[in-house]
C-alpha positions in Angstrom: 0.0 0.0 0.0 1.6 3.3 -1.0 2.5 6.0 1.5 0.2 8.4 -0.4 -2.8 6.1 0.2 -1.9 5.2 3.8 -1.1 8.6 5.1 -3.3 11.7 4.4 -0.8 14.4 3.5 -1.0 17.8 5.3 -1.5 19.5 1.9 -4.7 17.5 1.3 -6.0 18.5 4.7 -5.3 22.1 4.0 -7.0 21.8 0.6 -10.1 20.3 2.3 -10.2 23.2 4.7 -9.8 25.8 1.9 -12.6 24.0 0.1 -14.9 24.1 3.1 -14.3 27.9 3.6 -14.7 28.6 -0.1 -17.6 26.4 -0.9 -19.6 26.3 2.3 -19.0 29.8 3.9 -20.9 30.9 6.9 -23.1 33.9 6.5 -22.7 35.3 10.0 -19.7 37.4 11.0 -17.0 35.9 13.2 -17.4 36.5 16.9 -14.5 37.1 19.3 -16.1 35.0 22.0 -16.3 31.8 19.8 -14.4 29.1 21.7 -11.4 27.9 19.6 -9.9 24.5 19.9 -6.3 24.8 21.1 -3.9 22.9 18.9 -4.5 20.7 15.9 -7.1 18.0 15.8 -5.3 14.8 14.9 -6.6 12.3 12.5 -6.7 8.6 13.1 -3.3 7.0 13.6 -2.8 4.4 10.9 -1.8 0.8 11.3 1.8 1.9 11.4 1.2 4.3 14.2 1.6 7.5 12.3 -0.9 10.3 12.5 -3.0 10.7 9.3 -3.4 14.5 9.1 -2.0 17.1 11.4 -5.0 19.4 11.5 -8.7 18.9 11.1 -12.0 20.6 10.8 -12.7 20.4 14.5 -10.3 23.2 15.0 -11.3 24.7 11.7 -15.0 24.7 12.5 -14.4 26.5 15.8 -12.1 29.1 14.3 -14.5 30.0 11.5 -17.9 31.5 11.7 -20.5 29.3 13.2 -23.7 31.3 12.8 -25.1 29.9 9.5 -28.7 28.8 9.6 -30.6 26.9 7.0 -34.2 26.7 5.8 -36.1 24.5 8.2 -33.5 24.9 11.0 -34.7 24.5 14.5 -35.2 20.8 14.9 -37.7 19.2 17.3 -38.5 20.6 20.7 -39.2 19.0 24.0 -40.4 15.5 24.5 -42.2 13.7 21.7 -45.3 11.5 22.3 -44.7 7.9 23.0 -46.4 5.1 21.2 -46.0 1.4 21.7 -47.0 0.7 18.2 -45.0 3.5 16.5 -46.4 5.1 13.4 -46.1 8.5 11.8 -47.6 10.2 14.8 -45.8 7.8 17.2 -42.2 6.9 17.6 -40.8 7.0 21.1 -38.3 9.6 22.2 -35.6 7.8 24.1 -33.8 10.9 25.3 -34.8 14.3 26.4 -34.0 17.2 24.2 -32.4 19.9 26.2 -33.9 22.8 24.4 -33.8 24.7 21.1 -32.5 27.6 19.3 -30.2 30.4 20.4 -26.5 30.5 21.0 -25.3 29.4 24.4 -22.7 31.4 26.4 -19.2 30.7 25.3 -17.1 28.2 27.2 -13.9 29.0 28.9 -10.6 28.7 26.9 -9.6 25.7 29.1 -12.8 23.9 28.3 -12.5 24.6 24.6 -9.0 23.2 24.4 -9.5 20.4 26.9 -8.2 17.0 25.9 -8.4 15.4 29.3 -11.1 13.0 28.0 -8.7 11.6 25.4 -6.8 8.3 25.5 -3.8 7.6 23.4 -4.6 10.2 20.8 -8.3 9.1 20.6 -11.5 10.3 22.1 -11.6 7.2 24.3 -9.6 4.0 24.7 -9.3 1.7 21.7 -9.9 -1.1 24.1 -13.6 0.1 23.9 -13.6 0.4 20.2 -10.6 0.1 17.8 -12.3 2.8 15.7 -12.6 5.4 18.5 -12.4 8.8 16.7 -9.3 11.1 16.8 -8.8 13.1 20.0 -10.6 16.4 19.5 -10.0 19.3 22.0 -13.3 20.6 23.2 -16.2 20.2 25.6 -17.8 16.8 26.4 -21.4 16.7 27.4 -24.0 19.4 27.8 -21.6 22.3 28.6 -22.5 25.7 27.3 -20.8 26.5 24.1 -21.2 29.2 21.5 -21.8 26.9 18.5 -24.0 29.1 16.4 -27.2 27.7 17.5 -29.5 26.3 14.8 -27.1 25.7 11.9 -29.3 23.2 10.0 -32.6 21.4 10.3 -32.5 19.1 13.3 -29.6 21.0 14.8 -30.1 23.5 17.7 -27.7 25.1 20.2 -27.9 22.0 22.4 -29.3 19.1 20.4 -28.9 17.1 17.2 -32.0 15.0 16.3 -31.6 11.6 14.7 -34.4 9.2 13.8 -33.8 5.4 14.0 -36.2 3.8 11.5 -36.9 0.2 12.6 -38.7 -2.1 10.1 -40.8 -5.1 10.7 -39.8 -7.5 7.9 -42.7 -9.9 8.5 -42.9 -13.2 10.3 -41.1 -15.3 7.8 -38.1 -13.0 7.3 -38.0 -12.2 11.0 -37.8 -15.9 11.8 -34.8 -16.3 9.5 -33.1 -13.1 10.8 -33.6 -14.3 14.4 -31.9 -17.7 13.6 -29.0 -15.8 12.0 -28.7 -13.5 15.0 -29.6 -10.4 13.0 -33.1 -9.5 14.2 -33.8 -6.2 16.0 -37.3 -5.3 17.0 -38.7 -1.9 17.8 -38.6 -2.5 21.5 -35.0 -3.8 21.2 -34.1 -0.5 19.4 -35.6 1.7 22.1 -33.3 0.0 24.6 -30.1 0.1 22.6 -30.7 3.6 21.2 -30.9 5.0 24.7 -27.6 3.4 25.8 -25.8 4.5 22.7 -27.2 8.0 22.9 -25.8 8.2 26.4 -22.4 6.8 25.4 -22.0 9.2 22.5 -23.1 12.2 24.5 -20.5 11.4 27.2 -17.6 10.5 24.9 -17.7 12.7 21.8 -17.1 16.4 21.4 -20.4 17.5 19.9 -19.6 21.2 20.4 -22.1 21.9 23.2 -24.8 19.8 21.7 -26.2 16.4 22.6 -27.4 13.6 20.3 -31.1 13.0 20.6 -32.2 9.6 19.0 -35.9 9.1 18.3 -36.8 5.4 17.8 -39.5 5.0 15.1 -41.5 1.9 14.2 -41.9 1.7 10.5 -45.4 1.2 9.3 -44.9 0.1 5.7 -44.3 -3.3 4.2 -40.6 -3.6 3.6 -40.4 -7.2 2.2 -41.0 -6.9 -0.6 -40.5 -3.1 -0.4 -43.7 -1.1 -0.9 -41.9 1.8 -2.5 -44.8 4.2 -2.6 -45.6 3.7 1.0 -42.0 3.7 2.2 -41.1 6.9 0.3 -44.2 8.7 1.6 -43.2 7.5 5.1 -39.8 9.0 4.7 -41.4 12.3 3.8 -43.6 12.0 6.9 -40.7 11.4 9.2 -38.9 14.4 7.9 -41.9 16.7 8.2 -42.8 15.4 11.7 -39.5 15.2 13.4 -37.2 17.6 11.3 -34.2 15.3 11.9 -30.6 16.1 10.9 -30.2 12.4 10.0 -32.3 9.2 9.6 -30.8 5.8 10.3 -32.1 2.5 8.7 -29.9 -0.6 9.0 -31.0 -2.4 5.9 -30.0 -3.8 2.5 -33.4 -2.7 1.1 -34.8 0.2 -0.8 -32.1 2.5 -2.2 -35.1 4.7 -3.3 -35.9 5.3 0.4 -32.4 6.7 1.1 -32.6 8.8 -2.1 -36.0 10.2 -0.9 -34.4 11.3 2.4 -31.5 12.9 0.5 -34.0 14.8 -1.7 -35.5 16.1 1.5 -32.2 17.4 2.6 -31.7 14.9 5.4 -28.6 12.8 6.0 -29.5 9.1 5.4 -27.2 6.4 6.8 -27.3 2.7 7.4 -27.9 1.4 3.9 -25.7 -1.6 3.1 -24.5 -2.7 -0.3 -25.2 0.4 -2.4 -22.8 1.8 -5.0 -20.4 4.7 -5.1 -22.5 6.2 -7.9 -25.6 6.1 -5.7 -23.8 7.8 -2.8 -22.4 10.5 -5.2 -25.8 11.1 -6.7 -27.2 11.8 -3.3 -24.3 13.7 -1.7 -23.9 15.2 0.8 -26.8 13.2 2.3 -25.8 9.5 2.2 -23.3 7.5 4.2 -22.8 3.8 5.0 -20.6 2.2 7.6 -20.1 -0.7 5.3 -18.1 -1.1 2.0 -19.8 -0.1 -1.2 -20.9 -2.6 -3.8 -18.7 -0.7 -6.2 -15.6 -1.4 -4.2 -16.3 -5.1 -3.5 -17.2 -5.7 -7.2 -14.1 -3.9 -8.4 -12.1 -6.0 -5.9 -13.8 -9.3 -7.0 -13.0 -8.6 -10.7 -9.4 -7.9 -9.9 -9.1 -11.0 -7.7 -10.9 -13.2 -10.3 -8.7 -11.9 -13.2 -5.5 -12.5 -11.1 -6.3 -15.8 -9.4 -9.4 -17.5 -10.8 -8.8 -17.9 -14.6 -7.6 -21.4 -14.3 -9.8 -24.5 -14.3 -12.2 -25.3 -11.5 -10.4 -26.7 -8.4 -12.8 -26.4 -5.4 -16.2 -27.7 -6.6 -17.8 -30.6 -4.6 -18.0 -33.8 -6.6 -21.5 -34.9 -5.4 -22.9 -35.2 -8.9 -20.6 -37.5 -11.0 -22.6 -36.6 -14.1 -21.7 -33.0 -13.7 -18.4 -32.7 -12.0 -17.0 -29.3 -12.7 -13.5 -29.8 -11.4 -10.9 -29.5 -14.1 -13.2 -27.6 -16.4 -12.8 -24.0 -17.5 -14.5 -21.6 -15.1 -17.8 -20.0 -16.2 -19.1 -17.3 -13.8 -22.7 -16.7 -13.0 -23.9 -13.8 -10.9 -27.0 -13.5 -8.6 -27.9 -10.2 -7.1 -31.0 -8.3 -5.9 -33.1 -6.4 -8.5 -32.9 -3.2 -6.5 -32.0 -0.8 -9.4 -28.8 0.3 -7.7 -27.6 -3.3 -7.1 -28.5 -4.4 -10.6 -26.9 -1.4 -12.3 -23.6 -1.9 -10.3 -23.3 -5.5 -11.6 -23.9 -4.3 -15.2 -21.8 -1.1 -15.0 -19.0 -2.1 -12.7 -18.5 -5.8 -12.3 -19.1 -6.9 -15.9 -16.9 -4.2 -17.6 -14.1 -4.8 -15.1 -14.1 -8.6 -15.8 -14.2 -7.9 -19.5 -10.8 -6.1 -19.1 -9.2 -9.5 -18.7 -11.3 -11.2 -21.3 -13.9 -12.7 -18.9 -17.5 -12.5 -20.2 -20.5 -13.1 -18.0 -23.7 -14.6 -19.5 -25.4 -16.1 -16.5 -27.4 -13.6 -14.4 -30.4 -13.6 -12.0 -31.7 -10.5 -10.2 -34.0 -11.6 -7.5 -36.8 -9.7 -5.8 -36.5 -9.4 -2.0 -39.9 -11.1 -1.7 -40.0 -14.2 0.4 -43.6 -14.9 -0.8 -42.2 -15.8 -4.2 -39.0 -17.5 -3.0 -39.9 -21.0 -4.4 -40.5 -19.6 -7.9 -37.4 -17.4 -7.8 -35.2 -20.3 -6.7 -36.3 -22.3 -9.7 -35.7 -19.3 -12.0 -32.3 -18.6 -10.5 -31.1 -22.1 -10.7 -32.3 -22.3 -14.3 -30.4 -19.2 -15.1 -27.2 -20.7 -13.7 -27.5 -24.4 -14.5 -28.2 -24.1 -18.2 -28.4 -27.2 -20.5 -25.3 -26.0 -22.3 -22.3 -24.2 -20.8 -23.7 -24.0 -17.2 -22.1 -21.7 -14.7 -19.3 -23.6 -12.8 -19.1 -20.7 -10.3 -22.0 -18.9 -8.7 -21.4 -15.4 -7.1 -24.1 -14.5 -4.7 -24.1 -10.7 -4.1 -26.8 -11.3 -1.6 -28.5 -10.1 1.6 -28.3 -12.6 4.5 -31.6 -14.2 3.8 -31.5 -15.1 0.1 -28.6 -17.6 0.4 -30.7 -19.9 2.5 -33.0 -20.4 -0.5 -30.2 -20.4 -3.1 -28.2 -23.2 -1.5 -31.4 -25.2 -0.9 -32.2 -24.9 -4.6 -28.7 -25.9 -5.7 -28.8 -29.0 -3.6 -32.3 -30.0 -4.6 -31.2 -29.7 -8.3 -28.0 -31.7 -7.6 -26.1 -28.7 -8.9 -22.7 -28.3 -7.2 -20.8 -25.3 -8.5 -18.0 -23.4 -6.7 -19.9 -21.0 -4.5 -17.9 -17.8 -4.4 -18.4 -14.6 -2.4 -18.1 -10.9 -2.6 -20.0 -9.8 0.5 -20.8 -6.4 1.8 -24.4 -7.1 3.0 -23.8 -9.3 6.0 -24.0 -12.9 4.8 -20.4 -13.6 5.9 -20.8 -13.0 9.6 -19.9 -16.3 11.2 -23.3 -16.6 13.0 -25.1 -15.9 9.7 -23.1 -18.4 7.6 -23.5 -21.1 10.3 -27.2 -21.1 9.3 -26.2 -22.2 5.8 -25.1 -25.5 7.3 -27.0 -28.3 9.1 -29.1 -27.7 12.2 -28.4 -29.3 15.6 -27.2 -32.9 15.6 -26.7 -32.7 11.8 -30.4 -32.2 11.2 -31.7 -30.8 8.0 -31.9 -27.0 7.6 -33.3 -24.7 5.0 -30.0 -24.2 3.2 -28.9 -27.8 3.7 -31.9 -30.1 3.3 -29.8 -33.3 3.0 -26.9 -33.1 5.4 -25.9 -36.8 4.8 -25.1 -35.8 1.2 -23.3 -32.6 2.2 -24.1 -28.9 2.1 -23.6 -26.5 -0.8 -21.9 -23.9 1.5 -19.2 -26.4 2.8 -16.6 -25.2 0.3 -17.6 -21.5 -0.1 -14.8 -19.0 -0.5 -14.1 -15.5 -1.8 -14.0 -11.8 -0.7 -15.7 -10.2 2.3 -15.7 -6.8 4.0 -16.2 -8.5 7.4 -13.2 -9.0 9.7 -12.5 -11.8 12.2 -15.2 -11.4 14.8 -14.7 -10.6 18.5 -16.6 -12.7 21.1 -20.3 -12.0 21.0 -20.4 -10.7 24.6 -17.3 -8.5 24.3 -17.2 -6.5 21.1 -17.4 -2.7 20.5 -21.2 -2.9 20.2 -21.6 -4.7 23.6 -19.0 -2.6 25.4 -20.4 0.7 24.3 -23.9 -0.4 25.2 -22.8 -1.2 28.7 -20.8 1.9 29.1 -23.9 3.9 28.0 -25.7 2.4 31.0 -27.3 -0.5 29.2 -28.1 -3.8 30.9 -29.3 -7.0 29.4 -28.5 -6.4 25.8 -31.7 -7.4 23.9 -30.0 -8.1 20.5 -27.1 -10.3 19.6 -23.5 -9.1 19.7 -23.1 -9.1 16.0 -26.2 -7.0 15.5 -25.0 -4.6 18.2 -21.7 -4.4 16.5 -23.2 -3.6 13.1 -25.6 -0.9 14.4 -22.9 0.6 16.7 -20.5 1.0 13.7 -23.1 3.2 12.1 -23.6 5.4 15.1 -19.9 5.7 15.7 -19.4 6.7 12.1 -22.0 9.4 12.3 -20.9 10.7 15.7 -17.3 10.8 14.4 -18.4 12.8 11.3 -20.3 15.3 13.4 -17.5 15.7 15.8 -15.0 16.1 12.9 -17.1 18.8 11.3 -16.9 21.3 14.1 -19.6 23.6 15.6 -21.0 24.8 12.3 -22.8 21.6 11.5 -24.4 21.2 8.1 -24.3 18.2 5.7 -22.2 20.1 3.2 -19.5 21.0 5.7 -19.6 17.4 7.2 -19.0 16.0 3.7 -16.2 18.3 2.9 -14.5 17.7 6.2 -14.8 13.9 6.2 -11.5 13.0 4.4 -9.4 14.9 7.0 -10.1 12.1 9.5 -7.7 10.0 7.6 -7.7 6.2 7.6 -7.1 3.4 10.2 -6.9 -0.3 10.0 -6.4 -2.5 6.9 -3.3 -4.3 5.8 -2.0 -6.7 8.4 -3.8 -5.1 11.4 -6.6 -7.7 11.4 -9.1 -4.8 11.2 -10.9 -3.5 8.1 -9.7 -0.1 6.9 -12.1 2.8 7.4 -11.9 6.4 6.1 -13.5 8.7 3.6 -11.9 10.0 0.4 -13.5 12.8 -1.7 -16.5 11.3 -3.5 -16.5 8.2 -1.3 -19.1 7.9 1.4 -18.8 4.3 2.4 -16.6 3.8 5.4 -15.0 0.4 4.9 -12.4 0.5 2.1 -11.0 -3.0 1.8 -11.7 -6.7 1.9 -10.2 -10.0 2.9 -9.9 -13.3 1.1 -11.1 -16.3 3.1 -12.6 -19.7 2.8 -15.4 -21.3 5.0 -14.4 -24.0 7.4 -17.6 -25.8 8.6 -16.0 -27.4 11.6 -13.5 -24.8 13.0 -15.0 -23.1 16.0 -15.9 -19.4 15.6 -14.2 -16.7 17.7 -17.6 -15.1 17.9 -19.7 -17.8 19.5 -17.5 -20.9 19.9 -19.9 -22.8 17.5 -18.5 -24.8 14.5 -18.2 -22.7 11.4 -15.9 -19.8 10.7 -13.9 -18.1 7.9 -10.2 -18.7 7.5 -8.4 -15.7 6.1 -5.7 -16.4 3.5 -3.1 -14.4 1.5 -1.9 -12.4 4.4 -3.8 -9.2 5.3 -6.6 -7.2 3.7 -6.5 -5.6 0.3 -7.9 -2.5 -1.4 -9.4 -3.0 -4.9 -6.7 -3.6 -7.5 -4.2 -5.0 -5.0 -4.8 -8.7 -5.4 -1.6 -10.5 -6.4 -1.4 -12.9 -9.5 -1.3 -16.6 -8.6 -2.5 -19.7 -10.3 -5.1 -20.4 -7.6 -6.1 -19.0 -4.2 -4.2 -21.0 -1.5 -7.2 -22.9 -0.3 -6.7 -26.5 1.0 -7.5 -29.0 -1.6 -9.5 -31.0 1.0 -11.1 -29.9 4.2 -12.2 -31.8 7.3 -15.4 -33.8 6.9 
């Protein structure tokens, strides 16, 4: 990895600051009593321990004018009505707004430059979260601070309003998500939102403001997405609560995030959308995951450099159709969300064509469990064609769809190499364990005939996930407890995924400085630098101009059905190969990935 990529140069930070001042000026005059951060705000230290960026917009934001207001500024006031059922008029406030409007009195110089809350150059110890944001001098908590008051809708002198949209996916999908450890209900969200709100407000410099999370129960059908209802509901949330940002942890409905962006609200939490989508909706879209663009560019680079030889890793369960030794033919399955489908056609296929690989087997599925049986038949037919069938099936899938895909492959006695390029959560250990047999080697949805074997047994490929920490001791569970939470109602991996999004947003807000607007937040984001990646064992996070997906790299791994997971101690985990993690276009040429020819049975 080049030094230019790993370390954000000072010149780039200065350029970002100049851009912020030039493109997003404040309209109010500078005030002599605006608290100014003392000393530079350091960026993340990289895996090598160097500081990525020697000044940042925390100091910049405090030093420049902070009085800008925007149409619709003011945010929500006071407590909002509670409703056990949610709804447009419902939603439960899980924190109390401390007031609205007006500039507070300026803090003392010592408070403005205070770094006593920092630990090792970060806002808090990396033993709590490896991705703790860079140390930012300034006030923690509800201290009075002249931050310019209402700088944008949902932002007042002392609060920043966020809405957490919680969807009910329906009984069938909820059952599968629960088995995979990925289900969060509305009541679960009320509990965890309160704890994470408390943690953020007591550990981040929010420039005299406090985060106020409103938990909202979605009322529209989301599987399959009822687009007209969902988009109208997004409008209703914006007009009712006037939030700065809306969070929805989902792989569904790119149109919903685009609707929020069109309303001038920051939308975050969407998984598996493209760089083109984020850019089309800037400065209002962010994801804590890796973009579909990045993972598909990476997959094409990896495939061209390591997978152009004959099939080596297919299971030989069907002697009449043993793919091993035959030329590889790639088939691609993805959702029919317009953004997902366009990325396959406009990124993956052209990148593979650069090395002479053509793809002629496609299936774009609807996220509709009611038609799963018909879609499985159509999908397998598109892959296992009478002539020149796909020897390799790439599932660019959400966590639920693979259960049906692998069931269909086995029922049709079709045993291709199942390859991965995951950014939507199907390669969490606890999720992938559900693609294997149930207790005591019993049949499961994804493995209906365990005595024969399971389709997922020999899966391998690329994934944004990293090796998982224990389910009761990861960043999500630790911050929940430190925020006053007890009896975590969701699994550790769900807590980790949701917390990553909250940490990302809180870090972006902190990094922006007192004059909080989406445009300033976007322009300032690259100055945080990057952390992780390479041989650190952690994924690399950071924002480059035009890039609003936090995770930047992927690892290569194969699935070991029998090796215990570091997450829950149960059989089934991913074994990383080829050293560390890689950015797109960094995969080294070799005849085949170094996957064991045979694995335990």
